[in-house]
N, C-alpha and C positions, 0 to 999 in steps of 0.2 A: 354478324349482321350482314356482311357481304354475301354470304351463302343464302340468306333469306331474300335479299333483293334479287339475286339471280333466279331463285325459284319462282318468285312472283312474276318476273319478266317472262320466264318460260311459259307460265300459265296464261298470261295475256296473249303471248304469241299464238298459243294453241287455240284460244278462243277466237282470235281474229281469223286464223287460218280456217277454223271450222265454219265460221260465218261466211267467209268467202266461198268455200266449197258448197255450202248450203244454198247460197245465192245463185251460184252457177247452175246447180242442179234444179232449182225451183223455176228457172226461166222457161223450161220446156214442158212443164207439168201443169195439171189442173190446180185450181185454188185449194181444194180440199186436200189433195195429195201434198201440195206444198205446205199446208198448215200442219198436216200430220207429221210430215218429215221434219218440219221446223220444230214441232213439239218434241219429237224424238231426239232431234239434235240438241235442243236446249236441255232436255232431261239428261242426255249423255254429258253435255258440257257441265250441267249442275253437279252431276255425280263426280265428274273429273275435278271440278273445282272443290267439292267437299273433300275428295281424296287429297288434293293438294293442300287444302286448309289443314286437314288432320296431320299431313306430313309436316306442314309448317309449324303446327302446334308442338308436334313431337320434337322437331328440330329446335324450336324456341326453348322447350323444356331442357333439351340437352345443352343448349347454349347457356341457359340460366344456371344449370348445374355446373357446367364448366366454369362459368364466371365465379360461382361460389367457391369451387375448388381452387380457382386461380387466386381469389381473395384470401382463402385460407392459406394457400402456399405463400402468397406475398406476406401475410402476417407471420408465418413461420420463418420466412426469409428475414424479415425484420428482427424477429427474436434471435435468430442465429447471428445476424450482423451485430446486434447488441452484445451477444455473448463473445463474438470474435473481438469486438472493440474492447470489452472488459478484459479478455485474456491478453490482448496486446498491451493494454495499459499495465496489467499485472506483470507481464513479461518485462516491460521497460523498467518497472520498479525493481524486479529481481535482478535485472542487469545492473542497475545502479547500485543496488545493495552488494552484488557480487564484486563490482569494481571497487566499492568502498572496502569490502573485506580483503580484496587482493592488496590494496594499498596498505591496509592495517597489517596484513601478513608480512608484506615486504618490510614495513617499518619494524615489526617485531623481529624479523630475521636479521635486519641490520643491527638492532639493539642487542640481539642475542650474540651476534658476531663480535660486537664491541665488548660485551660483557665477558665472552670467552677469552678475547685477547687480553682484557684487563685482568681476568683471573689468572691467565697464564703468566702475565708479567708479575702479578702479585706473588704467585707461587715461586717464580724464579727469584724474586726479590727476597722472599722468606727463606728460600733454600740458601741464597747467597748470604743472608744475614746469619742463618744458622751456622753456615760454614765459617763465617767470620768470627762468630761467637766461639765456636769450637776451637778455631785457631788461636783466638785470644786466650781461651782457657788453657790451651796447651802451652802457650807462651808464658802465661802467668805461672802455671805449674813448673815450667822449665826455669823461670826466673827464681821461683821459690827454692827449687832444688839447687840452683847455682848459689843462691844466697846461703842455704844451709851448708852447701859444700864449702863455701868460703868461711862460714862460721866454724865449721869443723876444722878446716885447714888452719885457722887462726886459734884453734883450741877454745873457742868461745862456747861451743856446744860439746858436752861430753859424748864421745862416740868411740866405738871400737871397730877396727877394720875386720872385714870378712875376706881373708886372702883367697878362699876357694872361688869366690865370684870373679876374681881378676884373672883366672886361668882361661886360656883360649878354649873354644868350643870343641876342638878336636880331642882335648884331653878326656872327653866323656866316652871315647871309644866308638863313636859313630863312624859310618863309612865316609870316605872322601867325597862321594857324590852328594850325600846328605849335607856334609859340611859346606860344599859349594852353594847348594840351594839356600841354606840358612844365611851364609855370608852375603848372598845376593839380596837378602831382606834386611841387611844391617846387623845380623846376629853374629858377632865374632867372639864375644866373651860369654862366659856362663852368666855373668851379671845381667847381660842383655835379655836373658830369658825371664827375668823377674816381672817385667811389665806386660808379659804375654800370658797365654793359657794353652791348654792342650788343643782346644778346637782351632786356635789360630795356627798352630804348628801343623795340624792335619790338613789345613787348607793350602799349605805351601806345596806346590807341585814337586814331587821327588822325595818328600818326607812322609814315610808311611807310618802305620801304627807301631811297627816294631821299633823304629827309631824313637818315636815319642815315648814308648814304654821304657826304653833304655835311658833316655834323658830324665824321665820321672824318677826312675830307680836311683840314678846317680845323685840327683838332687836330694832325695830322701836320705840317702846314706850320709850326705854331708850336711844335713840339718838346714837346708834351704828349700824354698818352695815358690811356686808362682804367686805373684802378688805380694811378696814379702817387702816390707818397708825398709828400703836401703837407699843410701845416698851415694851417687857416683861423684868422685872427685878425680878428674882425668880418667885413667883406666883402673881406678881403685874404688872399692865399694866399702861403705861404712854403715854401721847400724848404731842407732842411738842407744846409749846406756840407760838402763832403767834403775831407779833407786831401790 
């Protein structure tokens, strides 16, 4: 609109200027000449005004088109702003959900840590209880054997002594080094071998397959074996008599 006003102002200035020039020129000429010149000048001014009007119409059309484009752009800007507001609202919701999930995750981690600690304590307690039960069973078995030993010593249980089991381990002909390794594991008499097996002996450092084979052969020669049911009384071994 400011451009339109400026154009109209320029047209008026041109008309006034033309009239002033025409007036000055007409003062020294005849009436007919002045009329002809005035007509020509007015015709020129009319043509100039028509040209200005056409330019103004063209400019007005462009301004109207620009206004329509501006309105369309403003409408699109409004739509984009609505979209931005919607996305920001959704982002805030996602942020809240993410924070909630993080809190839940942290709670689950704490719960998981507590459960792992409880499970570890429970495993330790079970292992301790198993060890206590195993020790109790060993103690019960030992007490039973002591009781049986006392019964045998008092002749309340018919039994026969197995003298071979009371012999020291070196009597089996094994090397002194192997004897020392067996003694380090509490194996000093042949009777101490009855509660063991070949695999246990092989796991003792310094006792090889050759030594185990020799021990097995000597036991077979004398009618004893691993796992044989025999009762120890001091350093003597007895076997129940069967009817």
